[in-house]
C-alpha positions as CSV (number, residue, x, y, z in Angstrom):
1,M,87.2,-63.2,144.7
2,S,86.4,-67.2,144.7
3,V,83.4,-68.5,146.6
4,E,85.8,-70.8,148.3
5,T,87.7,-68.2,150.1
6,V,85.6,-64.9,150.3
7,G,82.4,-64.5,152.3
8,E,80.4,-61.2,151.9
9,T,79.4,-59.7,155.1
10,G,77.7,-56.4,154.0
11,S,80.0,-54.0,152.4
12,T,83.1,-56.1,153.4
13,A,84.7,-59.6,152.2
14,V,86.4,-62.1,153.9
15,I,89.7,-63.9,152.7
16,R,89.7,-67.3,154.2
17,T,92.5,-69.7,154.7
18,S,92.9,-72.4,152.4
19,F,91.4,-76.2,153.3
20,S,94.8,-77.7,153.9
21,H,95.9,-74.9,156.2
22,R,92.6,-75.1,158.2
23,G,93.2,-78.9,158.2
24,L,96.5,-79.0,159.3
25,A,96.1,-76.3,161.9
26,L,93.0,-78.5,163.4
27,V,94.9,-81.9,163.0
28,G,98.1,-80.3,164.9
29,A,96.0,-78.5,167.6
30,A,93.6,-81.6,168.3
31,L,97.0,-84.0,168.5
32,V,98.4,-81.5,171.2
33,A,95.1,-81.6,173.2
34,F,94.9,-85.7,173.0
35,E,98.6,-85.9,174.1
36,I,97.9,-83.9,177.0
37,L,95.1,-86.1,177.7
38,F,97.0,-89.1,177.4
39,V,99.6,-87.9,180.0
40,F,96.9,-87.0,182.2
41,L,95.5,-90.6,182.0
42,L,99.0,-92.1,182.2
43,A,99.6,-90.3,185.1
44,S,96.6,-91.2,187.1
45,P,94.4,-94.5,187.6
46,F,91.1,-93.0,188.2
47,W,89.7,-94.4,184.8
48,F,90.8,-98.0,185.6
49,D,86.9,-98.8,185.9
50,L,86.3,-98.1,182.0
51,N,87.3,-99.8,178.8
52,L,89.4,-97.5,176.9
53,V,89.4,-99.4,173.8
54,P,86.2,-98.6,172.3
55,L,86.5,-94.6,173.4
56,G,89.8,-94.1,171.5
57,V,88.2,-92.7,168.0
58,P,85.4,-90.7,169.6
59,T,88.0,-89.0,172.2
60,V,90.0,-87.7,169.2
61,A,86.8,-86.5,167.7
62,L,86.1,-84.6,170.7
63,M,89.5,-83.2,171.0
64,A,89.2,-82.0,167.4
65,L,86.1,-80.5,168.3
66,I,87.8,-78.9,171.5
67,A,90.5,-77.9,169.7
68,H,88.5,-76.2,166.7
69,C,86.6,-73.9,169.4
70,V,89.9,-72.8,171.1
71,L,91.3,-71.9,167.8
72,V,88.3,-70.0,166.6
73,T,88.4,-68.3,170.0
74,V,92.0,-67.6,169.6
75,E,91.7,-65.7,166.4
76,S,88.6,-64.0,167.4
77,E,88.6,-59.9,167.5
78,P,87.8,-59.9,171.4
79,V,91.1,-61.8,171.9
80,C,92.9,-59.7,169.3
81,R,91.9,-56.5,171.2
82,M,92.9,-58.2,174.5
83,L,96.4,-58.6,173.5
84,R,96.5,-55.5,171.3
85,F,99.4,-54.3,173.9
86,L,101.2,-57.5,172.9
87,L,100.7,-58.1,169.4
88,N,99.6,-54.7,167.9
89,G,96.2,-55.9,167.1
90,K,97.6,-58.8,165.0
91,P,95.9,-62.6,165.9
92,P,97.9,-64.8,167.6
93,L,97.5,-67.4,165.2
94,V,95.6,-67.6,161.7
95,Y,93.2,-70.6,161.4
96,Q,90.1,-69.5,159.2
97,K,90.1,-66.1,158.5
98,W,92.8,-64.4,156.7
99,I,91.8,-60.8,156.3
100,W,88.5,-58.9,155.7
101,F,88.5,-55.9,153.3
102,D,86.4,-52.9,152.1
103,E,86.8,-50.3,150.0
104,K,89.0,-48.3,151.9
105,G,91.4,-51.0,153.3
106,F,91.7,-54.3,155.0
107,T,91.8,-55.8,158.7
108,Y,94.3,-58.4,160.0
109,G,92.9,-59.3,163.4
110,V,91.7,-55.8,164.6
111,K,95.0,-54.5,162.8
112,R,93.5,-52.0,160.1
113,V,95.5,-51.0,157.2
114,R,94.4,-48.2,154.5
115,W,94.8,-49.2,150.9
116,D,96.5,-45.9,150.1
117,V,99.2,-46.0,152.6
118,I,100.7,-49.5,151.1
119,D,103.7,-48.5,148.8
120,E,105.5,-51.6,148.6
121,V,104.7,-55.5,149.4
122,A,107.4,-58.0,149.5
123,L,107.2,-62.0,149.9
124,N,110.3,-63.4,152.0
125,F,111.9,-66.7,151.9
126,F,109.7,-68.0,154.8
127,G,106.4,-67.3,152.7
128,T,105.4,-64.1,154.7
129,L,104.0,-61.2,153.0
130,L,105.5,-57.9,154.1
131,V,103.2,-55.1,153.8
132,K,105.3,-51.8,153.6
133,S,104.6,-48.1,153.9
134,R,106.5,-44.7,153.4
135,D,104.0,-42.4,154.8
136,L,106.6,-42.0,158.0
137,C,109.8,-42.6,156.7
138,G,109.7,-40.6,153.5
139,P,111.1,-41.4,149.9
140,A,113.6,-44.1,149.3
141,N,117.4,-43.0,149.3
142,V,119.1,-45.4,146.7
143,I,123.0,-45.4,146.7
144,N,124.9,-47.7,144.7
145,G,121.7,-49.9,144.3
146,K,121.1,-50.0,148.0
147,D,118.1,-48.3,149.6
148,L,119.3,-46.5,152.9
149,N,115.9,-45.5,154.0
150,P,113.8,-48.7,153.5
151,A,110.0,-48.6,153.6
152,D,108.6,-49.4,157.0
153,V,106.9,-52.7,157.6
154,I,103.3,-52.0,158.8
155,V,102.0,-55.6,159.0
156,K,103.0,-59.2,158.1
157,L,100.6,-61.6,156.6
158,P,101.1,-65.4,156.4
159,F,100.9,-65.6,152.5
160,S,101.1,-69.3,152.5
161,A,97.9,-69.7,154.6
162,I,95.6,-69.0,151.4
163,A,95.1,-70.8,148.4
164,F,97.2,-70.1,145.3
165,S,94.0,-68.7,143.5
166,S,93.5,-66.3,146.5
167,Q,97.1,-65.2,146.4
168,H,96.5,-64.1,142.8
169,Q,93.3,-62.3,143.7
170,F,94.7,-60.5,146.7
171,V,97.5,-59.1,144.3
172,D,95.1,-58.2,141.8
173,L,93.0,-56.5,144.3
174,L,96.0,-54.7,145.7
175,G,96.7,-53.4,142.1
176,K,93.4,-52.0,141.6
177,K,93.3,-50.2,144.9
178,K,96.8,-48.9,144.8
179,P,98.4,-49.0,141.0
180,D,101.7,-47.6,141.9
181,V,102.3,-50.4,144.6
182,V,105.7,-51.9,144.3
183,L,106.1,-55.7,144.2
184,N,109.6,-57.7,144.9
185,E,110.6,-60.0,142.5
186,R,109.8,-63.2,144.7
187,L,106.3,-62.2,144.8
188,K,106.2,-61.7,141.1
189,K,107.7,-65.0,140.7
190,Q,105.2,-66.6,142.7
191,I,102.0,-64.8,141.2
192,N,103.5,-65.7,137.7
193,Q,103.8,-69.5,138.4
194,P,100.9,-71.4,136.5
195,L,98.3,-72.6,138.2
196,I,98.8,-76.6,138.6
197,K,95.5,-78.6,138.4
198,G,94.7,-81.0,141.1
199,M,97.0,-79.5,143.7
200,Q,94.3,-78.4,145.7
201,Y,93.2,-82.1,145.6
202,V,96.6,-83.4,146.7
203,Q,97.0,-80.9,149.7
204,G,93.3,-82.0,150.6
205,A,94.4,-85.4,150.6
206,S,97.3,-85.1,152.8
207,V,94.9,-83.7,155.4
208,V,92.6,-86.6,155.3
209,F,95.4,-88.7,155.5
210,L,96.6,-87.1,158.7
211,S,93.3,-87.2,160.0
212,L,92.9,-90.8,159.7
213,A,96.3,-91.2,161.2
214,L,95.2,-89.1,164.1
215,L,92.1,-91.5,164.6
216,D,94.5,-94.4,164.2
217,L,96.5,-92.8,167.2
218,G,93.8,-92.6,169.3
219,Y,92.6,-95.8,169.0
220,A,96.1,-97.5,169.5
221,T,97.0,-95.0,172.4
222,F,93.7,-96.0,174.4
223,T,94.5,-100.0,173.1
224,Y,97.9,-99.4,174.4
225,L,96.9,-97.8,178.1
226,E,94.0,-100.5,178.6
227,T,96.7,-103.1,177.8
228,L,99.3,-101.4,180.4
229,K,96.4,-101.5,183.0
230,E,95.3,-105.3,182.5
231,Y,99.1,-106.2,183.1
232,Y,99.5,-104.0,186.2
233,L,96.1,-105.3,187.7
234,C,97.5,-108.8,187.1
235,Q,100.6,-107.9,188.8
236,V,99.0,-106.2,191.7
237,D,96.6,-109.4,192.0
238,A,99.4,-111.7,191.9
239,I,101.4,-109.9,194.5
240,A,98.2,-110.4,196.8
241,N,98.1,-114.0,195.9
242,Q,94.7,-113.5,193.9
243,S,95.9,-116.1,191.2
244,S,92.7,-116.5,189.4
245,T,91.9,-112.7,189.0
246,A,95.6,-112.2,188.0
247,L,95.4,-114.6,185.6
248,E,91.9,-113.0,184.1
249,H,94.0,-109.8,183.8
250,F,96.7,-111.4,182.1
251,L,94.5,-113.1,179.6
252,K,92.7,-109.8,179.0
253,A,96.0,-108.1,178.1
254,E,97.4,-111.1,176.1
255,D,94.2,-110.8,173.9
256,L,94.5,-107.0,173.0
257,R,98.1,-107.7,172.5
258,L,97.7,-110.7,170.1
259,H,94.7,-109.6,168.4
260,P,95.2,-105.8,167.4
261,L,92.7,-104.1,164.9
262,P,94.1,-105.1,161.3
263,I,93.8,-101.8,159.9
264,S,95.6,-100.0,162.7
265,Y,99.2,-99.5,161.7
266,I,100.3,-97.6,165.2
267,T,98.9,-100.4,167.3
268,T,101.4,-102.8,165.9
269,K,104.1,-100.4,166.4
270,L,103.2,-99.8,170.1
271,T,102.9,-103.7,170.9
272,S,106.1,-104.9,168.9
273,L,109.3,-105.7,170.5
274,G,111.7,-102.7,170.1
275,G,111.7,-98.8,170.0
276,V,108.6,-97.4,172.0
277,S,107.1,-100.5,173.2
278,E,109.9,-101.2,175.8
279,N,107.7,-100.0,178.8
280,Y,104.9,-102.1,177.4
281,Q,106.6,-105.1,177.3
282,Q,108.3,-104.4,180.8
283,A,104.9,-104.5,182.2
284,R,104.3,-107.8,180.4
285,W,107.3,-109.5,182.1
286,E,106.6,-108.0,185.4
287,A,103.2,-109.5,185.2
288,L,104.8,-112.8,184.3
289,W,107.3,-112.9,187.0
290,E,104.7,-112.1,189.7
291,M,102.7,-114.8,188.4
292,G,105.5,-117.3,188.9
293,R,106.3,-117.8,185.2
294,H,109.8,-116.9,185.7
295,E,111.1,-118.6,182.6
296,D,108.5,-116.9,180.4
297,A,109.3,-113.4,182.0
298,L,113.2,-114.1,181.3
299,K,112.4,-114.7,177.6
300,V,110.4,-111.8,177.2
301,A,112.9,-109.3,179.4
302,K,115.8,-110.8,177.3
303,D,114.1,-110.3,173.9
304,V,113.6,-106.5,175.0
305,A,117.1,-106.1,175.9
306,D,118.6,-107.6,172.6
307,K,116.2,-105.4,170.6
308,S,117.1,-102.3,172.5
309,P,119.8,-100.8,170.3
310,K,121.2,-98.5,172.7
311,G,119.3,-99.2,176.1
312,F,121.6,-100.7,178.8
313,R,119.2,-100.6,181.5
314,S,117.3,-103.4,179.9
315,H,120.2,-106.0,180.5
316,L,120.6,-104.5,183.9
317,R,116.8,-105.4,184.6
318,V,117.5,-108.9,183.4
319,A,120.4,-109.1,185.6
320,R,118.4,-108.3,188.7
321,L,115.9,-111.0,187.6
322,Y,118.8,-113.9,187.4
323,S,120.0,-112.7,190.7
324,Q,116.8,-113.5,192.2
325,L,117.4,-117.1,190.8
326,N,120.8,-117.0,192.0
327,D,122.1,-117.5,188.5
328,Q,125.3,-115.6,188.8
329,A,126.6,-116.7,185.4
330,N,123.7,-115.0,183.7
331,V,124.1,-112.0,185.9
332,K,127.5,-111.6,184.7
333,E,126.6,-112.0,181.2
334,Q,124.0,-109.3,181.3
335,I,126.0,-106.8,183.1
336,D,128.9,-107.3,180.4
337,K,126.2,-106.8,177.7
338,A,125.2,-103.6,179.2
339,I,128.7,-102.3,179.3
340,E,129.2,-103.0,175.8
341,K,126.1,-100.8,174.9
342,R,127.5,-98.1,177.1
343,D,131.0,-98.6,178.2
344,D,131.2,-95.1,179.4
345,A,128.0,-95.2,181.8
346,L,128.6,-95.2,185.5
347,L,125.5,-97.5,186.5
348,P,126.7,-100.6,184.5
349,R,130.3,-100.4,186.0
350,M,128.5,-100.2,189.6
351,Y,126.8,-103.2,189.1
352,Q,130.1,-105.0,187.9
353,V,131.9,-103.8,191.0
354,A,128.8,-104.8,193.2
355,F,128.8,-108.2,191.5
356,F,132.3,-108.9,192.3
357,L,132.1,-107.6,195.6
358,A,129.3,-110.3,196.3
359,Q,131.5,-113.0,194.9
360,N,134.3,-111.5,197.4
361,D,136.6,-111.3,194.5
362,L,138.1,-108.0,195.8
363,A,140.8,-107.9,192.9
364,K,138.3,-107.8,190.2
365,A,136.2,-105.1,191.8
366,K,139.2,-103.0,192.0
367,K,140.5,-103.8,188.6
368,S,136.8,-103.0,187.2
369,F,136.9,-99.5,189.1
370,D,140.3,-98.6,187.8
371,D,140.0,-99.6,184.2
372,Y,136.6,-97.1,184.3
373,S,138.4,-94.4,186.1
374,T,141.0,-94.6,183.4
375,K,138.6,-94.0,180.7
376,L,137.0,-91.3,182.5
377,D,140.3,-89.5,182.9
378,D,140.9,-90.0,179.1
379,E,137.3,-89.1,177.9
380,V,135.6,-87.0,180.5
381,F,138.0,-85.2,183.3
382,G,140.8,-84.6,181.1
383,K,144.6,-83.9,182.3
384,Q,144.6,-82.5,185.7
385,P,144.8,-79.6,186.6
386,S,142.0,-78.6,184.3
387,W,141.1,-75.0,183.3
388,P,139.2,-73.1,184.4
389,P,139.8,-73.8,187.9
390,G,136.8,-75.8,189.5
391,D,135.1,-79.0,189.0
392,I,133.5,-78.5,185.9
393,H,133.6,-82.1,184.4
394,Y,131.2,-84.7,185.9
395,V,129.4,-87.9,185.5
396,D,126.0,-87.9,185.7
397,S,123.7,-91.1,185.9
398,V,119.9,-92.0,186.9
399,W,119.4,-94.5,189.3
400,Y,116.1,-96.5,190.2
401,K,115.1,-98.2,193.1
402,G,116.0,-101.6,191.6
403,D,119.5,-100.1,191.0
404,L,120.0,-99.0,194.5
405,H,118.8,-102.0,196.1
406,Y,120.9,-104.4,193.8
407,I,124.4,-102.5,194.2
408,F,124.1,-101.0,197.9
409,S,122.9,-104.5,199.4
410,R,126.1,-106.0,197.9
411,V,128.4,-103.5,198.7
412,L,127.1,-103.1,202.3
413,K,127.0,-107.0,202.7
414,N,130.7,-107.0,201.8
415,Q,131.4,-104.3,204.2
416,T,130.0,-105.9,207.0
417,K,132.1,-109.4,206.7
């Protein structure tokens, strides 16, 4: 076995996974750990006294260390023994160690397989190596080219987790220990492929690239949270009439937004208009609005709404802003744009009905409801009575506090007249 993949331990040897496999597993686990931390930070303001920006990259490194410890623990022998009743001795995952072997057999997790019981080895479409034995089921029973008594699968090994050279060496070792072992055609084809020089460097480069991307994600995410925090604190202070500290928080947030790290690709994506940055931009225009800069807030809110390809809610938020300025023409325009983006959604139609009711235009309100009801009959509810009997078709909609206040304040006001 090669030095890179096998370590001698007394009379045994260990076949280790490839560098690319270990790297991808570590990056994936670190990403999951970091995202859990991100959700935790987003859900609670306990960290507001900290400046998260310089902590992004070190936090990713810490998550990678934690992920490494977790992965090593999960594939360890004590865990395999503890889960033997569930996994039959196989490891929950393969991280560093593929198998270890000696003269009599090999061990996968804590599942022991003797060389002399292996009769067939097959590689399936998913890159899994199926090790089979006929010690229990007996010899093959081939009729019309089909084996009616297939060999029992005693263990499944993730063949793609080890390097190409190690795959060659394992099959060669198996041939020496059990010369009459039968290999399927896919496995033979895999082993007979020529070794492409530089392939391991390409795979290693992909791991390095993903690691750098994860570090960038850590920096960008913490910068994103720090910016949201400053906009939020600006809004809080503006509501409390603390204009000086509100402006201070706003300027800090704007500095983070306008001066991202030049080499950070993800930071630009998080802070630019459109896509995932909608909540980020909403925090910005809400801060501007509470500071009394209504025109600036409307400009940002309208940009967000116009650049959101499917999101109709942004237009409804802009409509509520215009309603606070008593600009009914622009309120109607934004509601119409929301309906254009989602003409099947209930909420924009409710806004339209509430708008007409507030204008004392009952005829237009009724027409809006009738048009929408006809559309629902054609596209959702269908011809009545429906089969099977019962109310199986429905319209679903999510309402926020601003939606409830805008609609019901106008509906109830109309009813009291």
